[in-house]
TORFI-581593 format. One record per residue (C-alpha): x, y, z. Coordinates in steps of 0.001 Angstrom, whole numbers, plus 524288, in hexadecimal, padded with zeros to 5 digits. Example, Ala and Ser with C-alpha at 12.3 -4.5 7.8 and 13.67 -1.06 7.14 Angstrom:
BEGIN
8300C7EE6C81E78;835667FBDC81BE4;
***
This chain:
BEGIN
70EDBC739B784AB;7148BC6AB778EBB;71DCBC616278B26;7167BC571479000;70BB3C57F1786D0;70997C4C7477F83;6FD0AC492C77646;6F8BAC3C3377199;6F3AFC3880763E2;6E5A8C340776100;6E268C2DFA755B0;6D4DEC2F0574D36;6D534C24A6740BB;6E0EFC27E07389D;6E490C34BE74002;6EC9BC360E74B6A;6EC04C4267752A1;6F340C48CF75BB1;6F418C5521765AA;6FFB8C5D587670C;70177C686F77140;709AFC72D276B1F;7162EC778B7708D;719D8C8299775DB;720E2C8A61770A5;71993C8682764CD;720DCC84057577B;71D45C8AC8749A3;71792C7CDF74631;70E09C7D6F75324;70A4DC8AF275345;70612C88707431C;6FE85C7AA4746E2;6F62EC8330751A8;6F48CC8E11749A0;6EEB0C855F73DEA;6E6A0C7CE6747B4;6E22BC894974F63;6DE8AC90F8742F6;6D79FC848F73D0C;6CF49C841B747F8;6C9FCC92BC74901;6C6BBC923F739AE;6C0EDC853D73BD3;6B98AC889974839;6B7F5C95E174AAA;6AD80C968175533;6B5BFC8C6675B9D;6BFDEC977875F68;6BF91CA53B764EE;6CB29CA7E775C20;6CA15CAAA574D1F;6D242CA3B2741AB;6D382CB17973BD9;6D980CB63574A23;6E2E7CAB6974B4D;6E6A5CA8D273E14;6EDDDCB7A773E60;6F67ACB135749C3;7027CCB1C874762;70CC0CA5C674C0C;710FBCAD66757A2;702DFCABE875CCF;700A6C9FD075AB2;70E05C9ADF76231;70827CA4D776E21;6FC28C9B6176D24;7053BC900B76E7B;70E1EC94F07787D;70E94C95EC78583;709B9C8FAD7937A;6FD71C89F17974C;6F926C86DC78BDA;6F935C7CCB77FE1;6F562C79E777282;6F3CDC6EBC76D0B;6F11AC68DC75DCD;6EB0DC5D6B75A22;6F134C577F74D90;6EDD8C4C977438E;6F52FC41DC73B2F;6F23DC476072DAF;6E6BDC3DFB725C0;6E117C3E55718A8;6D51EC392071D03;6D29EC430972551;6CDB2C5064723F7;6D9C7C59DE7236D;6DCF2C60EE72FF9;6E6CBC6BAA732CB;6F33DC6B3E72AEE;6FE2AC71CA7326F;70941C774E7296B;715BBC72C172D06;70F7AC6B8173BCD;710E7C5E3873B19;710B4C5B8C72C2C;719A9C502272BCA;7121AC4990735E6;70701C4A0972F60;6FDF9C51FF739C0;6F406C5C34739C4;6EE8AC64827441D;6E01FC63517476F;6DD48C695F7547E;6E225C735475EA9;6DFAFC765F76BB3;6E5BFC803677640;6E59DC7F3E785D9;6EA14C8A7178DC4;6E9D1C8CF079E8E;6DF77C97D17A2E8;6EB75C9F217A6F9;6F16ACA31D79859;6E2BACA9CE79599;6DEA8CB742797B6;6D481CB8DA7A30D;6CAFECBD8879878;6CCAECAD2C790D4;6C860CA68479E58;6BA94CA3127A1DA;6B503CA2DD7AEEB;6B7D0C97047B6A4;6C630C96547B146;6D222C95457BA1E;6DAFAC9D077B201;6E6B0C96C07B9E7;6E37FC894A7B8E0;6DA43C87507AD0B;6DD6AC82E77A006;6D619C8891791C4;6D305C806C785B8;6D55DC876977889;6D217C84A776AC6;6D08AC7657769A7;6CC52C731A75C2F;6CE36C682F7529B;6CE05C665274353;6C096C61D673EE3;6C5ABC580E7388E;6CB7CC51AD74376;6C049C53D374D60;6B8B7C482A75538;6C52BC415C75558;6C967C44FA76359;6D2C4C4FBF75F3A;6CC0CC5AFE766B3;6CBF1C503C773D4;6DC19C4D8C7703B;6DE83C5B0D771B5;6D794C5EFC77B3F;6DD93C537078309;6EB69C57E4780AC;6E955C66557849C;6E18DC62F879180;6EC5FC59B6793E3;6F57DC6355792A9;6ED66C6DC279C3C;6EEEFC619E7A5C5;6FE2AC62E87A426;6FE15C70917A484;6F57CC72ED7B0C2;6FC91C69BF7B8DB;708F8C70667B52C;703E4C7CC27B98B;6FB9FC789B7C4A5;6FE56C6BD77C953;6F8E7C5DB37C746;6EEC4C5F2C7CE22;6E9ADC6BF37C8F5;6DAB1C6C9B7C335;6D9DDC74D67B785;6CEF7C77407AE1A;6CE4CC786879ED4;6C566C804979796;6C077C809F7896F;6B6F0C89CB7828A;6AE84C840377854;6A55BC899F76DA4;697A0C8408772D9;69594C7DCE764DA;6A10DC76E77658B;69ADCC6A2C7683B;6A785C62247648D;6B1FDC6B1176DB1;6A82DC693F778EC;6A5E3C5B45777C1;6B586C59CE777FE;6B7CFC6193782E7;6AC53C5A3478B07;6B1C8C4D8E78754;6BE32C526578D37;6B842C55A879938;6B535C656C79868;6A65EC6A7079D04;6A018C759679AC7;6A150C815D7A20B;695B4C88EE79FF3;696C5C94317AA3D;6A33AC97E07A6B8;6A573CA6F17A30E;6A67ECAED6795EC;6A075CA41D78E62;69CE7CA8A4781C3;693AACA55A7796B;69473C97A9771DC;69F2CC946177A0A;6A0B6C8ABB78681;6AADCC879F79042;6B083C793479331;6B943C777779F30;6C06DC6A867A42C;6C67EC693B7B082;6D282C61347B0B8;6D6E5C5DF87C0AC;6E249C55C97C5C3;6EB24C57C67BB43;6E57DC4FE57B377;6D944C4E477A7E6;6D512C41217A1E3;6CF33C42DC793A2;6C5C9C38BF78FFE;
***
């Protein structure tokens, strides 16, 4: 995670949301935070992911640490200040307890060159493009702009990383696979500028690919 990374806060009613980019290397609290949110996502919405709760619940701390460590990738966690008037979200044991914060979402962005060739669909430029993985927001905090907030921060990180690797004028494409029936996720991506890629190779039944082009080192999200 870049030292220049900075996130803004967003308010919905009496709840304040903030997205945090987890540092590299992560602390034990960072790992617990991400692990808790990720497992809750797999437990609540298994059809939205290719992995399973049972598989990842068995991971040890070093496996989780490996997910959050290394260049060319970044993981983001959305947090909300606690409010008794809202449905309870995920309480992260030992993390931000004093500040009364709860983790309510997560997402990872990763450069295509970090992935194996079997994981990259046709049309991707391995040395230039990026992927979005594992986007999820707790049901009690959806339709409040949290998903778009996480995505905007991820795209901002991609702009900076691409500029550092390829130069300020570099054009890159960001890819994401979405479950066809997940209309809420598709709407968020479309609002940011992603479009469906109907001819992408290795498209699986019930899943679509979407992509977004970032040019000249910047991308403005409405």
